[in-house]
N, C-alpha and C positions, 0 to 999 in steps of 0.2 A: 277388773283383775288387773293388777300389778303382771309389771312387765317381766319381770322375775319371774311372777307365780307362771306364767305363761313360758318361758323358758327350762323352770322347773321340769314342765309336764312333757316337755320338749325332751330334757331328759328320757323321761321315768318309762314315757312312751315309745321311746328308741330302746332305753333296756330290756323295757318287755318282749320286742320285736324282736333281740337281738337271744333272749331264753328260749325264747322259742322257736329258733329255729337252730339254736344249737341243742336242743330237744330233738329236733325236727318233724315239730309240731308246725301246723297254720294255725295262728289266732286270727276271729275273726275280728269285724269292725269293733263289734256290738260288746264281745269281750273287754276289747280290749278296750274299750270307754266304759266297762262298767268295773275292771283292776283300775284301768287312771283314779275314778273316784272315788279308790282307796283313800290315798294320798293326800296327806296336808300340805299343802305347796305355799304354808306358809308360814312350812318352820325350814331350819336349812335340810338339806340331802342328807350332812354330819348327822352320824347319831354316836354322843359319848359313852365307853362302857367304861368301868373301872376296870381294872385288870389285878387280880391279887398276884398279892408279893410271893415267890420263888414261885410263879408256874412259870412255866415254858413259852417260849414268844411262838403266834403262830406268827412265820412270815405272810403267807398269802394274805390271811384274812387283814395282818398291819398294812400288807399294802395295797389292799383292797381300801381299805377305806383311807388310804392316802389320797386313791382315786375319787373319795369320792369327795373327799377334803377339797379336793384341786378343785375340780366339778359344783362346788359351791361357790368358789372365788371364784372360774371362770364365769358365772354366771354374776355374778355381783360386779365386775369388771367390764360386763359386755352390757349392765345397763346403766352404770354409771357414767360407763366412756355414747354411749347412746346418748345419755341427757346432755352430758356437757357440748357434743356436736350440737342439739337442738338449741343448747344456750345461748352459743357461740354465734349461731347465724341471728337467735333473735338480737343481741347487742349486734353487729353487723350491719342490719337490714335497719334503712333512711326510713 
């Protein structure tokens, strides 16, 4: 499994836990793991949806989509940063 997939699983795990806590429920480890199996970590977190012309902008939905897109970029940045650190240390070692 690639690093970005691991980070996406961490993101989904935290999101599921937060949703359960907001609703006042306890989520067991087995329920959490079975829910995580449904996510495809090879795809981006953000799913683009087309908006009909003339429709009213849903600000909460738009903000949520921006937050998901931000997390996608954060995962990519984190992965590239860690890889560049590894590469730099390989070049500096004699």
